[in-house]
N, CA, C and O atoms as a Tinker XYZ file with bonds, in Angstrom:
   304  protein
     1  N     14.501000  -11.396000   13.261000    73     2
     2  CA    13.937000  -10.013000   12.999000    64     1     3
     3  C     14.687000   -8.755000   13.314000    63     2     4     5
     4  O     14.950000   -8.502000   14.490000    81     3
     5  N     15.019000   -8.023000   12.437000    73     3     6
     6  CA    15.892000   -6.926000   12.703000    64     5     7
     7  C     15.052000   -5.613000   13.258000    63     6     8     9
     8  O     13.942000   -5.297000   12.829000    81     7
     9  N     15.687000   -4.995000   14.155000    73     7    10
    10  CA    15.173000   -3.749000   14.752000    64     9    11
    11  C     15.996000   -2.675000   14.337000    63    10    12    13
    12  O     17.219000   -2.743000   14.460000    81    11
    13  N     15.359000   -1.578000   13.800000    73    11    14
    14  CA    16.083000   -0.330000   13.377000    64    13    15
    15  C     15.322000    0.971000   13.958000    63    14    16    17
    16  O     14.159000    0.947000   14.361000    81    15
    17  N     16.113000    2.051000   13.940000    73    15    18
    18  CA    15.538000    3.213000   14.343000    64    17    19
    19  C     14.841000    3.886000   12.996000    63    18    20    21
    20  O     15.198000    3.607000   11.851000    81    19
    21  N     13.916000    4.705000   13.289000    73    19    22
    22  CA    13.286000    5.488000   12.031000    64    21    23
    23  C     14.070000    6.267000   11.432000    63    22    24    25
    24  O     13.798000    6.484000   10.252000    81    23
    25  N     15.152000    6.867000   11.954000    73    23    26
    26  CA    16.048000    7.616000   11.178000    64    25    27
    27  C     16.857000    6.849000   10.320000    63    26    28    29
    28  O     17.087000    7.253000    9.180000    81    27
    29  N     17.386000    5.621000   10.805000    73    27    30
    30  CA    18.073000    4.701000    9.991000    64    29    31
    31  C     17.245000    4.121000    8.759000    63    30    32    33
    32  O     17.819000    3.826000    7.711000    81    31
    33  N     15.799000    3.962000    8.939000    73    31    34
    34  CA    15.040000    3.516000    7.931000    64    33    35
    35  C     15.030000    4.557000    6.871000    63    34    36    37
    36  O     15.237000    4.200000    5.711000    81    35
    37  N     14.790000    5.938000    7.175000    73    35    38
    38  CA    14.627000    7.005000    6.362000    64    37    39
    39  C     15.958000    7.073000    5.491000    63    38    40    41
    40  O     15.881000    7.269000    4.279000    81    39
    41  N     17.201000    6.903000    6.149000    73    39    42
    42  CA    18.457000    7.164000    5.413000    64    41    43
    43  C     18.631000    5.933000    4.487000    63    42    44    45
    44  O     19.269000    6.136000    3.454000    81    43
    45  N     18.180000    4.749000    4.699000    73    43    46
    46  CA    18.438000    3.591000    3.854000    64    45    47
    47  C     17.252000    2.846000    3.484000    63    46    48    49
    48  O     17.262000    1.616000    3.476000    81    47
    49  N     16.263000    3.505000    3.186000    73    47    50
    50  CA    14.928000    2.947000    2.866000    64    49    51
    51  C     14.931000    1.711000    1.876000    63    50    52    53
    52  O     14.369000    0.636000    2.084000    81    51
    53  N     15.701000    2.079000    0.715000    73    51    54
    54  CA    15.704000    1.029000   -0.452000    64    53    55
    55  C     16.414000   -0.203000    0.181000    63    54    56    57
    56  O     15.931000   -1.323000    0.015000    81    55
    57  N     17.562000   -0.016000    0.912000    73    55    58
    58  CA    18.191000   -1.313000    1.405000    64    57    59
    59  C     17.166000   -2.067000    2.195000    63    58    60    61
    60  O     16.965000   -3.256000    1.948000    81    59
    61  N     16.581000   -1.504000    3.029000    73    59    62
    62  CA    15.611000   -2.208000    3.928000    64    61    63
    63  C     14.490000   -2.806000    3.369000    63    62    64    65
    64  O     13.994000   -3.839000    3.820000    81    63
    65  N     13.996000   -2.093000    2.235000    73    63    66
    66  CA    12.763000   -2.574000    1.566000    64    65    67
    67  C     13.275000   -3.798000    0.748000    63    66    68    69
    68  O     12.467000   -4.710000    0.570000    81    67
    69  N     14.437000   -3.910000    0.269000    73    67    70
    70  CA    15.074000   -4.970000   -0.491000    64    69    71
    71  C     15.166000   -6.321000    0.582000    63    70    72    73
    72  O     14.848000   -7.485000    0.341000    81    71
    73  N     15.619000   -5.839000    1.624000    73    71    74
    74  CA    15.772000   -6.934000    2.824000    64    73    75
    75  C     14.289000   -7.419000    3.094000    63    74    76    77
    76  O     14.154000   -8.633000    3.243000    81    75
    77  N     13.312000   -6.729000    3.166000    73    75    78
    78  CA    11.992000   -7.150000    3.601000    64    77    79
    79  C     11.469000   -7.829000    2.191000    63    78    80    81
    80  O     10.713000   -8.785000    2.362000    81    79
    81  N     11.684000   -7.568000    1.180000    73    79    82
    82  CA    11.279000   -8.251000   -0.171000    64    81    83
    83  C     11.787000   -9.554000   -0.118000    63    82    84    85
    84  O     11.155000  -10.501000   -0.586000    81    83
    85  N     13.063000   -9.697000    0.504000    73    83    86
    86  CA    13.794000  -11.075000    0.361000    64    85    87
    87  C     13.216000  -12.001000    1.637000    63    86    88    89
    88  O     13.634000  -13.149000    1.790000    81    87
    89  N     12.282000  -11.448000    2.483000    73    87    90
    90  CA    11.567000  -12.289000    3.375000    64    89    91
    91  C     11.899000  -11.950000    4.883000    63    90    92    93
    92  O     11.388000  -12.612000    5.785000    81    91
    93  N     12.765000  -10.907000    5.136000    73    91    94
    94  CA    12.997000  -10.540000    6.360000    64    93    95
    95  C     12.120000   -9.581000    7.009000    63    94    96    97
    96  O     11.896000   -8.539000    6.394000    81    95
    97  N     11.548000   -9.768000    8.228000    73    95    98
    98  CA    10.729000   -8.635000    8.762000    64    97    99
    99  C     11.684000   -7.623000    9.556000    63    98   100   101
   100  O     12.776000   -7.945000   10.025000    81    99
   101  N     11.166000   -6.485000    9.626000    73    99   102
   102  CA    11.837000   -5.469000   10.358000    64   101   103
   103  C     10.878000   -4.684000   11.380000    63   102   104   105
   104  O      9.708000   -4.400000   11.123000    81   103
   105  N     11.526000   -4.384000   12.541000    73   103   106
   106  CA    10.693000   -3.538000   13.484000    64   105   107
   107  C     11.315000   -2.165000   13.578000    63   106   108   109
   108  O     12.504000   -1.994000   13.847000    81   107
   109  N     10.559000   -1.318000   13.373000    73   107   110
   110  CA    10.890000    0.099000   13.377000    64   109   111
   111  C     10.536000    0.754000   14.466000    63   110   112   113
   112  O      9.338000    0.835000   14.739000    81   111
   113  N     11.581000    1.386000   15.353000    73   111   114
   114  CA    11.392000    2.075000   16.550000    64   113   115
   115  C     11.813000    3.572000   16.532000    63   114   116   117
   116  O     12.526000    4.094000   15.675000    81   115
   117  N     11.271000    4.166000   17.591000    73   115   118
   118  CA    11.517000    5.637000   17.746000    64   117   119
   119  C     11.663000    5.907000   19.222000    63   118   120   121
   120  O     10.663000    5.789000   19.930000    81   119
   121  N     12.831000    6.261000   19.755000    73   119   122
   122  CA    13.136000    6.451000   21.217000    64   121   123
   123  C     12.821000    5.057000   22.046000    63   122   124   125
   124  O     12.281000    5.031000   23.152000    81   123
   125  N     13.224000    4.003000   21.361000    73   123   126
   126  CA    12.972000    2.669000   21.922000    64   125   127
   127  C     11.497000    2.112000   21.822000    63   126   128   129
   128  O     11.269000    1.037000   22.376000    81   127
   129  N     10.698000    2.626000   21.299000    73   127   130
   130  CA     9.153000    2.255000   21.195000    64   129   131
   131  C      9.010000    1.778000   19.793000    63   130   132   133
   132  O      9.403000    2.402000   18.807000    81   131
   133  N      8.443000    0.676000   19.785000    73   131   134
   134  CA     8.131000    0.048000   18.491000    64   133   135
   135  C      6.968000    0.778000   17.812000    63   134   136   137
   136  O      5.858000    0.825000   18.342000    81   135
   137  N      7.258000    1.384000   16.550000    73   135   138
   138  CA     6.203000    2.038000   15.805000    64   137   139
   139  C      5.615000    1.141000   14.862000    63   138   140   141
   140  O      4.384000    1.124000   14.838000    81   139
   141  N      6.241000    0.386000   14.076000    73   139   142
   142  CA     5.752000   -0.607000   13.034000    64   141   143
   143  C      6.563000   -1.782000   12.884000    63   142   144   145
   144  O      7.742000   -1.818000   13.237000    81   143
   145  N      5.882000   -2.844000   12.310000    73   143   146
   146  CA     6.707000   -3.906000   11.730000    64   145   147
   147  C      6.447000   -3.905000   10.224000    63   146   148   149
   148  O      5.320000   -3.804000    9.737000    81   147
   149  N      7.589000   -4.025000    9.517000    73   147   150
   150  CA     7.376000   -4.216000    8.100000    64   149   151
   151  C      7.894000   -5.475000    7.639000    63   150   152   153
   152  O      8.983000   -5.935000    7.984000    81   151
   153  N      6.953000   -6.105000    6.722000    73   151   154
   154  CA     7.220000   -7.323000    6.302000    64   153   155
   155  C      6.590000   -7.648000    4.871000    63   154   156   157
   156  O      5.590000   -7.037000    4.495000    81   155
   157  N      7.116000   -8.492000    4.190000    73   155   158
   158  CA     6.630000   -8.736000    2.735000    64   157   159
   159  C      5.095000   -9.116000    2.824000    63   158   160   161
   160  O      4.646000   -9.842000    3.711000    81   159
   161  N      4.323000   -8.539000    1.790000    73   159   162
   162  CA     2.948000   -9.122000    1.642000    64   161   163
   163  C      2.716000  -10.542000    1.531000    63   162   164   165
   164  O      3.555000  -11.191000    0.906000    81   163
   165  N      1.760000  -11.113000    2.011000    73   163   166
   166  CA     1.356000  -12.456000    1.672000    64   165   167
   167  C      0.292000  -12.691000    0.510000    63   166   168   169
   168  O     -0.817000  -12.164000    0.431000    81   167
   169  N      0.805000  -13.491000   -0.272000    73   167   170
   170  CA     0.024000  -13.637000   -1.553000    64   169   171
   171  C     -1.237000  -14.404000   -1.211000    63   170   172   173
   172  O     -1.097000  -15.456000   -0.587000    81   171
   173  N     -2.327000  -14.041000   -1.514000    73   171   174
   174  CA    -3.652000  -14.847000   -1.121000    64   173   175
   175  C     -3.660000  -16.174000   -1.686000    63   174   176   177
   176  O     -3.975000  -17.096000   -0.934000    81   175
   177  N     -3.338000  -16.448000   -2.998000    73   175   178
   178  CA    -3.104000  -17.666000   -3.674000    64   177   179
   179  C     -2.326000  -18.654000   -2.880000    63   178   180   181
   180  O     -2.783000  -19.747000   -2.543000    81   179
   181  N     -1.057000  -18.200000   -2.577000    73   179   182
   182  CA    -0.146000  -19.017000   -1.832000    64   181   183
   183  C     -0.722000  -19.216000   -0.513000    63   182   184   185
   184  O     -0.658000  -20.385000   -0.131000    81   183
   185  N     -1.252000  -18.418000    0.264000    73   183   186
   186  CA    -1.898000  -18.710000    1.632000    64   185   187
   187  C     -2.864000  -19.818000    1.575000    63   186   188   189
   188  O     -2.861000  -20.821000    2.289000    81   187
   189  N     -3.804000  -19.472000    0.508000    73   187   190
   190  CA    -4.906000  -20.416000    0.266000    64   189   191
   191  C     -4.379000  -21.850000   -0.023000    63   190   192   193
   192  O     -4.869000  -22.828000    0.542000    81   191
   193  N     -3.438000  -21.936000   -0.856000    73   191   194
   194  CA    -2.895000  -23.284000   -1.327000    64   193   195
   195  C     -2.157000  -23.975000   -0.157000    63   194   196   197
   196  O     -2.220000  -25.201000   -0.066000    81   195
   197  N     -1.430000  -23.212000    0.785000    73   195   198
   198  CA    -1.028000  -23.811000    2.089000    64   197   199
   199  C     -2.085000  -24.288000    3.014000    63   198   200   201
   200  O     -1.961000  -25.362000    3.601000    81   199
   201  N     -3.102000  -23.536000    3.159000    73   199   202
   202  CA    -4.162000  -23.963000    4.118000    64   201   203
   203  C     -4.958000  -25.137000    3.410000    63   202   204   205
   204  O     -5.512000  -25.992000    4.102000    81   203
   205  N     -5.008000  -25.171000    2.097000    73   203   206
   206  CA    -5.682000  -26.519000    1.406000    64   205   207
   207  C     -4.915000  -27.644000    1.797000    63   206   208   209
   208  O     -5.393000  -28.640000    2.341000    81   207
   209  N     -3.709000  -27.476000    1.513000    73   207   210
   210  CA    -2.605000  -28.648000    1.845000    64   209   211
   211  C     -2.815000  -29.170000    3.152000    63   210   212   213
   212  O     -2.931000  -30.377000    3.366000    81   211
   213  N     -2.873000  -28.194000    4.129000    73   211   214
   214  CA    -2.898000  -28.675000    5.541000    64   213   215
   215  C     -4.156000  -29.426000    5.776000    63   214   216   217
   216  O     -4.114000  -30.458000    6.445000    81   215
   217  N     -5.484000  -28.909000    5.184000    73   215   218
   218  CA    -6.607000  -29.460000    5.277000    64   217   219
   219  C     -6.698000  -30.743000    4.656000    63   218   220   221
   220  O     -7.428000  -31.578000    5.189000    81   219
   221  N     -6.045000  -31.046000    3.568000    73   219   222
   222  CA    -6.151000  -32.134000    2.872000    64   221   223
   223  C     -5.254000  -33.342000    3.656000    63   222   224   225
   224  O     -5.528000  -34.534000    3.517000    81   223
   225  N     -4.238000  -32.891000    4.428000    73   223   226
   226  CA    -3.457000  -33.753000    5.230000    64   225   227
   227  C     -4.237000  -34.522000    6.309000    63   226   228   229
   228  O     -3.916000  -35.648000    6.692000    81   227
   229  N     -5.352000  -33.779000    6.796000    73   227   230
   230  CA    -6.164000  -34.288000    7.844000    64   229   231
   231  C     -7.547000  -34.875000    7.370000    63   230   232   233
   232  O     -8.273000  -35.540000    8.109000    81   231
   233  N     -7.838000  -34.557000    6.048000    73   231   234
   234  CA    -9.071000  -35.050000    5.767000    64   233   235
   235  C     -9.218000  -36.606000    5.547000    63   234   236   237
   236  O     -8.272000  -37.284000    5.145000    81   235
   237  N    -10.440000  -37.122000    5.828000    73   235   238
   238  CA   -10.453000  -38.496000    5.784000    64   237   239
   239  C    -11.787000  -38.838000    4.610000    63   238   240   241
   240  O    -12.911000  -38.345000    4.704000    81   239
   241  N    -11.426000  -39.604000    3.740000    73   239   242
   242  CA   -12.449000  -39.845000    2.714000    64   241   243
   243  C    -13.220000  -41.163000    3.022000    63   242   244   245
   244  O    -12.625000  -42.149000    3.457000    81   243
   245  N    -14.543000  -41.152000    2.790000    73   243   246
   246  CA   -15.303000  -42.241000    3.084000    64   245   247
   247  C    -16.230000  -42.506000    1.780000    63   246   248   249
   248  O    -16.341000  -41.607000    0.947000    81   247
   249  N    -16.811000  -43.592000    1.629000    73   247   250
   250  CA   -17.832000  -43.946000    0.522000    64   249   251
   251  C    -19.076000  -43.468000    0.879000    63   250   252   253
   252  O    -19.803000  -44.071000    1.669000    81   251
   253  N    -19.436000  -42.186000    0.229000    73   251   254
   254  CA   -20.839000  -41.678000    0.454000    64   253   255
   255  C    -21.867000  -42.184000   -0.471000    63   254   256   257
   256  O    -22.992000  -41.693000   -0.371000    81   255
   257  N    -21.657000  -43.069000   -1.333000    73   255   258
   258  CA   -22.630000  -43.594000   -2.221000    64   257   259
   259  C    -23.209000  -44.838000   -1.726000    63   258   260   261
   260  O    -24.362000  -45.062000   -2.095000    81   259
   261  N    -22.678000  -45.644000   -1.008000    73   259   262
   262  CA   -23.208000  -46.922000   -0.566000    64   261   263
   263  C    -24.101000  -46.758000    0.575000    63   262   264   265
   264  O    -23.840000  -45.938000    1.456000    81   263
   265  N    -25.198000  -47.535000    0.608000    73   263   266
   266  CA   -26.105000  -47.366000    1.715000    64   265   267
   267  C    -25.415000  -47.576000    3.062000    63   266   268   269
   268  O    -24.421000  -48.294000    3.173000    81   267
   269  N    -25.978000  -46.925000    4.078000    73   267   270
   270  CA   -25.251000  -46.849000    5.375000    64   269   271
   271  C    -26.011000  -47.787000    6.440000    63   270   272   273
   272  O    -25.566000  -47.942000    7.577000    81   271
   273  N    -27.266000  -48.437000    5.955000    73   271   274
   274  CA   -27.959000  -49.390000    6.731000    64   273   275
   275  C    -28.539000  -48.753000    7.845000    63   274   276   277
   276  O    -28.921000  -49.467000    8.772000    81   275
   277  N    -28.686000  -47.379000    7.921000    73   275   278
   278  CA   -29.366000  -46.541000    8.862000    64   277   279
   279  C    -30.748000  -46.056000    8.188000    63   278   280   281
   280  O    -30.729000  -45.432000    7.126000    81   279
   281  N    -31.823000  -46.339000    8.786000    73   279   282
   282  CA   -33.131000  -45.729000    8.402000    64   281   283
   283  C    -33.206000  -44.316000    8.787000    63   282   284   285
   284  O    -32.750000  -43.965000    9.875000    81   283
   285  N    -33.798000  -43.397000    7.901000    73   283   286
   286  CA   -33.848000  -42.053000    8.146000    64   285   287
   287  C    -35.245000  -41.534000    7.341000    63   286   288   289
   288  O    -35.601000  -42.056000    6.284000    81   287
   289  N    -35.875000  -40.594000    7.897000    73   287   290
   290  CA   -36.963000  -40.086000    7.127000    64   289   291
   291  C    -36.598000  -38.742000    6.378000    63   290   292   293
   292  O    -35.797000  -37.938000    6.856000    81   291
   293  N    -37.212000  -38.564000    5.228000    73   291   294
   294  CA   -37.011000  -37.598000    4.386000    64   293   295
   295  C    -37.958000  -36.478000    4.678000    63   294   296   297
   296  O    -39.145000  -36.777000    4.813000    81   295
   297  N    -37.603000  -35.262000    4.790000    73   295   298
   298  CA   -38.502000  -34.151000    5.002000    64   297   299
   299  C    -39.290000  -33.645000    3.720000    63   298   300   301
   300  O    -39.810000  -32.530000    3.758000    81   299
   301  N    -39.379000  -34.337000    2.729000    73   299   302
   302  CA   -39.955000  -33.946000    1.542000    64   301   303
   303  C    -41.451000  -33.649000    1.712000    63   302   304
   304  O    -42.122000  -33.286000    0.746000    81   303
């Protein structure tokens, strides 16, 4: 992660936005204090797809149609 001063950001905004668009995050400082972090937006569809793949890798499939040989009462 790159750290730059706010005056440097103002002078070269396009350069830094292109860098962020390429995937690099930037910390913006003023007098040594962090003011902001600039990063590329996360696409909701991509994030949802990644989470679904992570869930699928841990999921266990079972036969839910066959009888379980367990008696239970219906609340109908």
